[in-house]
TORFI-781858 format. One record per residue (C-alpha): residue number from 1; residue in one letter; x, y, z. Coordinates in nm, 2 decimals, always signed. Layout:
<vexkol><k>NUM</k><r>a</r><px>X</px><py>Y</py><pz>Z</pz></vexkol>
...
//
This chain:
<vexkol><k>1</k><r>x</r><px>+15.62</px><py>+17.59</py><pz>+9.09</pz></vexkol>
<vexkol><k>2</k><r>x</r><px>+15.32</px><py>+17.67</py><pz>+9.30</pz></vexkol>
<vexkol><k>3</k><r>x</r><px>+15.02</px><py>+17.50</py><pz>+9.16</pz></vexkol>
<vexkol><k>4</k><r>x</r><px>+14.72</px><py>+17.31</py><pz>+9.30</pz></vexkol>
<vexkol><k>5</k><r>x</r><px>+14.85</px><py>+17.00</py><pz>+9.12</pz></vexkol>
<vexkol><k>6</k><r>x</r><px>+15.06</px><py>+16.84</py><pz>+9.38</pz></vexkol>
<vexkol><k>7</k><r>x</r><px>+15.05</px><py>+16.48</py><pz>+9.27</pz></vexkol>
<vexkol><k>8</k><r>x</r><px>+15.18</px><py>+16.30</py><pz>+8.96</pz></vexkol>
<vexkol><k>9</k><r>x</r><px>+14.83</px><py>+16.16</py><pz>+8.90</pz></vexkol>
<vexkol><k>10</k><r>x</r><px>+14.70</px><py>+16.51</py><pz>+8.87</pz></vexkol>
<vexkol><k>11</k><r>x</r><px>+14.98</px><py>+16.61</py><pz>+8.63</pz></vexkol>
<vexkol><k>12</k><r>x</r><px>+14.91</px><py>+16.30</py><pz>+8.42</pz></vexkol>
<vexkol><k>13</k><r>x</r><px>+14.54</px><py>+16.37</py><pz>+8.40</pz></vexkol>
<vexkol><k>14</k><r>x</r><px>+14.61</px><py>+16.73</py><pz>+8.30</pz></vexkol>
<vexkol><k>15</k><r>x</r><px>+14.87</px><py>+16.62</py><pz>+8.04</pz></vexkol>
<vexkol><k>16</k><r>x</r><px>+14.63</px><py>+16.36</py><pz>+7.90</pz></vexkol>
<vexkol><k>17</k><r>x</r><px>+14.35</px><py>+16.62</py><pz>+7.86</pz></vexkol>
<vexkol><k>18</k><r>x</r><px>+14.58</px><py>+16.86</py><pz>+7.68</pz></vexkol>
<vexkol><k>19</k><r>x</r><px>+14.72</px><py>+16.58</py><pz>+7.46</pz></vexkol>
<vexkol><k>20</k><r>x</r><px>+14.37</px><py>+16.47</py><pz>+7.36</pz></vexkol>
<vexkol><k>21</k><r>x</r><px>+14.29</px><py>+16.83</py><pz>+7.25</pz></vexkol>
<vexkol><k>22</k><r>x</r><px>+13.92</px><py>+16.78</py><pz>+7.30</pz></vexkol>
<vexkol><k>23</k><r>x</r><px>+13.86</px><py>+17.10</py><pz>+7.50</pz></vexkol>
<vexkol><k>24</k><r>x</r><px>+14.01</px><py>+17.45</py><pz>+7.48</pz></vexkol>
<vexkol><k>25</k><r>x</r><px>+14.31</px><py>+17.51</py><pz>+7.70</pz></vexkol>
<vexkol><k>26</k><r>x</r><px>+14.11</px><py>+17.77</py><pz>+7.89</pz></vexkol>
<vexkol><k>27</k><r>x</r><px>+13.84</px><py>+17.52</py><pz>+7.98</pz></vexkol>
<vexkol><k>28</k><r>x</r><px>+14.10</px><py>+17.27</py><pz>+8.09</pz></vexkol>
<vexkol><k>29</k><r>x</r><px>+14.28</px><py>+17.52</py><pz>+8.31</pz></vexkol>
<vexkol><k>30</k><r>x</r><px>+13.96</px><py>+17.63</py><pz>+8.47</pz></vexkol>
<vexkol><k>31</k><r>x</r><px>+13.87</px><py>+17.27</py><pz>+8.54</pz></vexkol>
<vexkol><k>32</k><r>x</r><px>+14.20</px><py>+17.22</py><pz>+8.72</pz></vexkol>
<vexkol><k>33</k><r>x</r><px>+14.18</px><py>+17.57</py><pz>+8.88</pz></vexkol>
<vexkol><k>34</k><r>x</r><px>+14.51</px><py>+17.68</py><pz>+8.72</pz></vexkol>
<vexkol><k>35</k><r>x</r><px>+14.60</px><py>+18.04</py><pz>+8.65</pz></vexkol>
<vexkol><k>36</k><r>x</r><px>+14.80</px><py>+18.13</py><pz>+8.33</pz></vexkol>
<vexkol><k>37</k><r>x</r><px>+15.10</px><py>+18.20</py><pz>+8.55</pz></vexkol>
<vexkol><k>38</k><r>x</r><px>+15.08</px><py>+17.84</py><pz>+8.69</pz></vexkol>
<vexkol><k>39</k><r>x</r><px>+15.03</px><py>+17.71</py><pz>+8.34</pz></vexkol>
<vexkol><k>40</k><r>x</r><px>+15.34</px><py>+17.89</py><pz>+8.22</pz></vexkol>
<vexkol><k>41</k><r>x</r><px>+15.54</px><py>+17.74</py><pz>+8.50</pz></vexkol>
<vexkol><k>42</k><r>x</r><px>+15.41</px><py>+17.39</py><pz>+8.43</pz></vexkol>
<vexkol><k>43</k><r>x</r><px>+15.51</px><py>+17.43</py><pz>+8.06</pz></vexkol>
<vexkol><k>44</k><r>x</r><px>+15.87</px><py>+17.49</py><pz>+8.17</pz></vexkol>
<vexkol><k>45</k><r>x</r><px>+15.87</px><py>+17.21</py><pz>+8.43</pz></vexkol>
<vexkol><k>46</k><r>x</r><px>+16.07</px><py>+16.91</py><pz>+8.30</pz></vexkol>
<vexkol><k>47</k><r>x</r><px>+15.85</px><py>+16.65</py><pz>+8.47</pz></vexkol>
<vexkol><k>48</k><r>x</r><px>+15.53</px><py>+16.79</py><pz>+8.32</pz></vexkol>
<vexkol><k>49</k><r>x</r><px>+15.68</px><py>+16.84</py><pz>+7.97</pz></vexkol>
<vexkol><k>50</k><r>x</r><px>+15.79</px><py>+16.47</py><pz>+7.97</pz></vexkol>
<vexkol><k>51</k><r>x</r><px>+15.44</px><py>+16.36</py><pz>+8.09</pz></vexkol>
<vexkol><k>52</k><r>x</r><px>+15.28</px><py>+16.57</py><pz>+7.82</pz></vexkol>
<vexkol><k>53</k><r>x</r><px>+15.51</px><py>+16.43</py><pz>+7.55</pz></vexkol>
<vexkol><k>54</k><r>x</r><px>+15.43</px><py>+16.07</py><pz>+7.67</pz></vexkol>
<vexkol><k>55</k><r>x</r><px>+15.05</px><py>+16.14</py><pz>+7.66</pz></vexkol>
<vexkol><k>56</k><r>x</r><px>+15.07</px><py>+16.30</py><pz>+7.32</pz></vexkol>
<vexkol><k>57</k><r>x</r><px>+15.26</px><py>+16.00</py><pz>+7.19</pz></vexkol>
<vexkol><k>58</k><r>x</r><px>+15.01</px><py>+15.75</py><pz>+7.34</pz></vexkol>
<vexkol><k>59</k><r>x</r><px>+14.71</px><py>+15.95</py><pz>+7.21</pz></vexkol>
<vexkol><k>60</k><r>x</r><px>+14.85</px><py>+15.97</py><pz>+6.86</pz></vexkol>
<vexkol><k>61</k><r>x</r><px>+14.97</px><py>+15.60</py><pz>+6.84</pz></vexkol>
<vexkol><k>62</k><r>x</r><px>+14.82</px><py>+15.39</py><pz>+6.57</pz></vexkol>
<vexkol><k>63</k><r>x</r><px>+14.69</px><py>+15.14</py><pz>+6.83</pz></vexkol>
<vexkol><k>64</k><r>x</r><px>+14.47</px><py>+15.42</py><pz>+6.97</pz></vexkol>
<vexkol><k>65</k><r>x</r><px>+14.29</px><py>+15.50</py><pz>+6.65</pz></vexkol>
<vexkol><k>66</k><r>x</r><px>+13.96</px><py>+15.34</py><pz>+6.76</pz></vexkol>
<vexkol><k>67</k><r>x</r><px>+13.96</px><py>+15.53</py><pz>+7.09</pz></vexkol>
<vexkol><k>68</k><r>x</r><px>+14.03</px><py>+15.86</py><pz>+6.91</pz></vexkol>
<vexkol><k>69</k><r>x</r><px>+13.75</px><py>+15.80</py><pz>+6.66</pz></vexkol>
<vexkol><k>70</k><r>x</r><px>+13.51</px><py>+15.71</py><pz>+6.94</pz></vexkol>
<vexkol><k>71</k><r>x</r><px>+13.59</px><py>+16.02</py><pz>+7.14</pz></vexkol>
<vexkol><k>72</k><r>x</r><px>+13.58</px><py>+16.26</py><pz>+6.84</pz></vexkol>
<vexkol><k>73</k><r>x</r><px>+13.25</px><py>+16.10</py><pz>+6.72</pz></vexkol>
<vexkol><k>74</k><r>x</r><px>+13.10</px><py>+16.15</py><pz>+7.06</pz></vexkol>
<vexkol><k>75</k><r>x</r><px>+13.21</px><py>+16.51</py><pz>+7.06</pz></vexkol>
<vexkol><k>76</k><r>x</r><px>+13.04</px><py>+16.57</py><pz>+6.72</pz></vexkol>
<vexkol><k>77</k><r>x</r><px>+12.72</px><py>+16.40</py><pz>+6.85</pz></vexkol>
<vexkol><k>78</k><r>x</r><px>+12.73</px><py>+16.61</py><pz>+7.17</pz></vexkol>
<vexkol><k>79</k><r>x</r><px>+12.75</px><py>+16.93</py><pz>+6.97</pz></vexkol>
<vexkol><k>80</k><r>x</r><px>+12.47</px><py>+16.81</py><pz>+6.74</pz></vexkol>
<vexkol><k>81</k><r>x</r><px>+12.24</px><py>+16.74</py><pz>+7.03</pz></vexkol>
<vexkol><k>82</k><r>x</r><px>+12.16</px><py>+17.11</py><pz>+7.08</pz></vexkol>
<vexkol><k>83</k><r>x</r><px>+12.04</px><py>+17.15</py><pz>+6.72</pz></vexkol>
<vexkol><k>84</k><r>x</r><px>+11.85</px><py>+16.82</py><pz>+6.74</pz></vexkol>
<vexkol><k>85</k><r>x</r><px>+11.67</px><py>+16.94</py><pz>+7.05</pz></vexkol>
<vexkol><k>86</k><r>x</r><px>+11.57</px><py>+17.26</py><pz>+6.88</pz></vexkol>
<vexkol><k>87</k><r>x</r><px>+11.44</px><py>+17.05</py><pz>+6.58</pz></vexkol>
<vexkol><k>88</k><r>x</r><px>+11.24</px><py>+16.82</py><pz>+6.81</pz></vexkol>
<vexkol><k>89</k><r>x</r><px>+11.07</px><py>+17.12</py><pz>+6.98</pz></vexkol>
<vexkol><k>90</k><r>x</r><px>+11.00</px><py>+17.30</py><pz>+6.65</pz></vexkol>
<vexkol><k>91</k><r>x</r><px>+10.63</px><py>+17.28</py><pz>+6.56</pz></vexkol>
<vexkol><k>92</k><r>x</r><px>+10.71</px><py>+17.34</py><pz>+6.19</pz></vexkol>
<vexkol><k>93</k><r>x</r><px>+10.91</px><py>+17.02</py><pz>+6.16</pz></vexkol>
<vexkol><k>94</k><r>x</r><px>+10.73</px><py>+16.72</py><pz>+6.01</pz></vexkol>
<vexkol><k>95</k><r>x</r><px>+10.62</px><py>+16.46</py><pz>+6.27</pz></vexkol>
<vexkol><k>96</k><r>x</r><px>+10.79</px><py>+16.18</py><pz>+6.07</pz></vexkol>
<vexkol><k>97</k><r>x</r><px>+11.12</px><py>+16.36</py><pz>+6.08</pz></vexkol>
<vexkol><k>98</k><r>x</r><px>+11.08</px><py>+16.44</py><pz>+6.45</pz></vexkol>
<vexkol><k>99</k><r>x</r><px>+11.00</px><py>+16.07</py><pz>+6.52</pz></vexkol>
<vexkol><k>100</k><r>x</r><px>+11.31</px><py>+15.96</py><pz>+6.34</pz></vexkol>
<vexkol><k>101</k><r>x</r><px>+11.52</px><py>+16.21</py><pz>+6.52</pz></vexkol>
<vexkol><k>102</k><r>x</r><px>+11.38</px><py>+16.11</py><pz>+6.85</pz></vexkol>
<vexkol><k>103</k><r>x</r><px>+11.47</px><py>+15.74</py><pz>+6.78</pz></vexkol>
<vexkol><k>104</k><r>x</r><px>+11.82</px><py>+15.85</py><pz>+6.68</pz></vexkol>
<vexkol><k>105</k><r>x</r><px>+11.87</px><py>+16.05</py><pz>+7.00</pz></vexkol>
<vexkol><k>106</k><r>x</r><px>+11.72</px><py>+15.76</py><pz>+7.20</pz></vexkol>
<vexkol><k>107</k><r>x</r><px>+11.98</px><py>+15.52</py><pz>+7.05</pz></vexkol>
<vexkol><k>108</k><r>x</r><px>+12.26</px><py>+15.76</py><pz>+7.16</pz></vexkol>
<vexkol><k>109</k><r>x</r><px>+12.13</px><py>+15.73</py><pz>+7.51</pz></vexkol>
<vexkol><k>110</k><r>x</r><px>+12.09</px><py>+15.35</py><pz>+7.49</pz></vexkol>
<vexkol><k>111</k><r>x</r><px>+11.71</px><py>+15.38</py><pz>+7.50</pz></vexkol>
<vexkol><k>112</k><r>x</r><px>+11.49</px><py>+15.21</py><pz>+7.24</pz></vexkol>
<vexkol><k>113</k><r>x</r><px>+11.60</px><py>+14.98</py><pz>+6.96</pz></vexkol>
<vexkol><k>114</k><r>x</r><px>+11.51</px><py>+14.62</py><pz>+6.89</pz></vexkol>
<vexkol><k>115</k><r>x</r><px>+11.67</px><py>+14.47</py><pz>+7.20</pz></vexkol>
<vexkol><k>116</k><r>x</r><px>+11.56</px><py>+14.75</py><pz>+7.44</pz></vexkol>
<vexkol><k>117</k><r>x</r><px>+11.28</px><py>+14.56</py><pz>+7.61</pz></vexkol>
<vexkol><k>118</k><r>x</r><px>+11.51</px><py>+14.26</py><pz>+7.65</pz></vexkol>
<vexkol><k>119</k><r>x</r><px>+11.79</px><py>+14.48</py><pz>+7.81</pz></vexkol>
<vexkol><k>120</k><r>x</r><px>+11.54</px><py>+14.64</py><pz>+8.04</pz></vexkol>
<vexkol><k>121</k><r>x</r><px>+11.42</px><py>+14.30</py><pz>+8.16</pz></vexkol>
<vexkol><k>122</k><r>x</r><px>+11.77</px><py>+14.19</py><pz>+8.23</pz></vexkol>
<vexkol><k>123</k><r>x</r><px>+11.86</px><py>+14.51</py><pz>+8.42</pz></vexkol>
<vexkol><k>124</k><r>x</r><px>+11.54</px><py>+14.49</py><pz>+8.63</pz></vexkol>
<vexkol><k>125</k><r>x</r><px>+11.64</px><py>+14.14</py><pz>+8.75</pz></vexkol>
<vexkol><k>126</k><r>x</r><px>+11.34</px><py>+13.95</py><pz>+8.61</pz></vexkol>
<vexkol><k>127</k><r>x</r><px>+11.07</px><py>+13.81</py><pz>+8.83</pz></vexkol>
<vexkol><k>128</k><r>x</r><px>+10.97</px><py>+13.52</py><pz>+9.04</pz></vexkol>
<vexkol><k>129</k><r>x</r><px>+10.64</px><py>+13.34</py><pz>+9.10</pz></vexkol>
<vexkol><k>130</k><r>x</r><px>+10.55</px><py>+13.17</py><pz>+9.42</pz></vexkol>
<vexkol><k>131</k><r>x</r><px>+10.25</px><py>+12.94</py><pz>+9.43</pz></vexkol>
<vexkol><k>132</k><r>x</r><px>+10.13</px><py>+12.80</py><pz>+9.77</pz></vexkol>
<vexkol><k>133</k><r>x</r><px>+9.92</px><py>+12.49</py><pz>+9.75</pz></vexkol>
<vexkol><k>134</k><r>x</r><px>+9.84</px><py>+12.40</py><pz>+10.11</pz></vexkol>
<vexkol><k>135</k><r>x</r><px>+10.15</px><py>+12.22</py><pz>+10.24</pz></vexkol>
<vexkol><k>136</k><r>x</r><px>+10.32</px><py>+12.26</py><pz>+9.90</pz></vexkol>
<vexkol><k>137</k><r>x</r><px>+10.50</px><py>+12.56</py><pz>+9.77</pz></vexkol>
<vexkol><k>138</k><r>x</r><px>+10.62</px><py>+12.61</py><pz>+9.41</pz></vexkol>
<vexkol><k>139</k><r>x</r><px>+10.88</px><py>+12.88</py><pz>+9.33</pz></vexkol>
<vexkol><k>140</k><r>x</r><px>+10.96</px><py>+12.97</py><pz>+8.97</pz></vexkol>
<vexkol><k>141</k><r>x</r><px>+11.22</px><py>+13.23</py><pz>+8.88</pz></vexkol>
<vexkol><k>142</k><r>x</r><px>+11.28</px><py>+13.41</py><pz>+8.54</pz></vexkol>
<vexkol><k>143</k><r>x</r><px>+11.54</px><py>+13.15</py><pz>+8.44</pz></vexkol>
<vexkol><k>144</k><r>x</r><px>+11.28</px><py>+12.88</py><pz>+8.45</pz></vexkol>
<vexkol><k>145</k><r>x</r><px>+11.42</px><py>+12.71</py><pz>+8.76</pz></vexkol>
<vexkol><k>146</k><r>x</r><px>+11.14</px><py>+12.55</py><pz>+8.95</pz></vexkol>
<vexkol><k>147</k><r>x</r><px>+11.17</px><py>+12.47</py><pz>+9.32</pz></vexkol>
<vexkol><k>148</k><r>x</r><px>+10.91</px><py>+12.26</py><pz>+9.49</pz></vexkol>
<vexkol><k>149</k><r>x</r><px>+10.89</px><py>+12.25</py><pz>+9.87</pz></vexkol>
<vexkol><k>150</k><r>x</r><px>+10.67</px><py>+11.99</py><pz>+10.03</pz></vexkol>
<vexkol><k>151</k><r>x</r><px>+10.62</px><py>+11.86</py><pz>+10.38</pz></vexkol>
<vexkol><k>152</k><r>x</r><px>+10.54</px><py>+11.50</py><pz>+10.28</pz></vexkol>
<vexkol><k>153</k><r>x</r><px>+10.85</px><py>+11.32</py><pz>+10.14</pz></vexkol>
<vexkol><k>154</k><r>x</r><px>+10.64</px><py>+11.07</py><pz>+9.95</pz></vexkol>
<vexkol><k>155</k><r>x</r><px>+10.43</px><py>+11.33</py><pz>+9.78</pz></vexkol>
<vexkol><k>156</k><r>x</r><px>+10.43</px><py>+11.39</py><pz>+9.40</pz></vexkol>
<vexkol><k>157</k><r>x</r><px>+10.38</px><py>+11.74</py><pz>+9.28</pz></vexkol>
<vexkol><k>158</k><r>x</r><px>+10.23</px><py>+11.75</py><pz>+8.93</pz></vexkol>
<vexkol><k>159</k><r>x</r><px>+10.23</px><py>+12.07</py><pz>+8.72</pz></vexkol>
<vexkol><k>160</k><r>x</r><px>+10.07</px><py>+12.10</py><pz>+8.38</pz></vexkol>
<vexkol><k>161</k><r>x</r><px>+10.34</px><py>+12.13</py><pz>+8.12</pz></vexkol>
<vexkol><k>162</k><r>x</r><px>+10.61</px><py>+12.00</py><pz>+8.35</pz></vexkol>
<vexkol><k>163</k><r>x</r><px>+10.71</px><py>+11.65</py><pz>+8.44</pz></vexkol>
<vexkol><k>164</k><r>x</r><px>+10.59</px><py>+11.53</py><pz>+8.78</pz></vexkol>
<vexkol><k>165</k><r>x</r><px>+10.83</px><py>+11.63</py><pz>+9.06</pz></vexkol>
<vexkol><k>166</k><r>x</r><px>+10.88</px><py>+11.33</py><pz>+9.28</pz></vexkol>
<vexkol><k>167</k><r>x</r><px>+11.01</px><py>+11.45</py><pz>+9.61</pz></vexkol>
<vexkol><k>168</k><r>x</r><px>+11.26</px><py>+11.24</py><pz>+9.80</pz></vexkol>
<vexkol><k>169</k><r>x</r><px>+11.38</px><py>+11.51</py><pz>+10.03</pz></vexkol>
<vexkol><k>170</k><r>x</r><px>+11.23</px><py>+11.83</py><pz>+10.18</pz></vexkol>
<vexkol><k>171</k><r>x</r><px>+11.33</px><py>+12.03</py><pz>+9.87</pz></vexkol>
<vexkol><k>172</k><r>x</r><px>+11.36</px><py>+11.92</py><pz>+9.51</pz></vexkol>
<vexkol><k>173</k><r>x</r><px>+11.46</px><py>+12.15</py><pz>+9.22</pz></vexkol>
<vexkol><k>174</k><r>x</r><px>+11.43</px><py>+12.10</py><pz>+8.85</pz></vexkol>
<vexkol><k>175</k><r>x</r><px>+11.51</px><py>+12.33</py><pz>+8.56</pz></vexkol>
<vexkol><k>176</k><r>x</r><px>+11.23</px><py>+12.35</py><pz>+8.30</pz></vexkol>
<vexkol><k>177</k><r>x</r><px>+11.17</px><py>+12.56</py><pz>+7.99</pz></vexkol>
<vexkol><k>178</k><r>x</r><px>+10.86</px><py>+12.76</py><pz>+8.07</pz></vexkol>
<vexkol><k>179</k><r>x</r><px>+10.85</px><py>+12.96</py><pz>+7.74</pz></vexkol>
//
């Protein structure tokens, strides 16, 4: 057999794609740069036929139902997106329908929804505030952790809404709910 697939890993990937039956065989062969002659040789090769049988069995197993449903649902949505795009761009569609469709498509992409702003804030890493008060520095991060840095060990740093921070060392930290 002369084929660009020289490793077992490549053969397993090819067998898995064929077993899943999500794409046409022509598309799969093109992706793996296989000719029909090479494909015919693979179909007769004992190692590949065993790998294909194993992948088909694993794909069709009852324990894989959730994964099959997810993949097939995603394929349906992917095919639907072309029609959805055309509807969004159609000036004859009602604005309320286009708005609902836009929200639906955004949800597919993980954009929008009730917790979107919360997720965006988490992904962005939050914020920190630094306040310099002469020889005193107050650092507050998004978790609410407060760090006070003072030069005078006997100093007391008072912040409205927070308990006084009595400093016994160069740095003293306290967690506070700033919400």
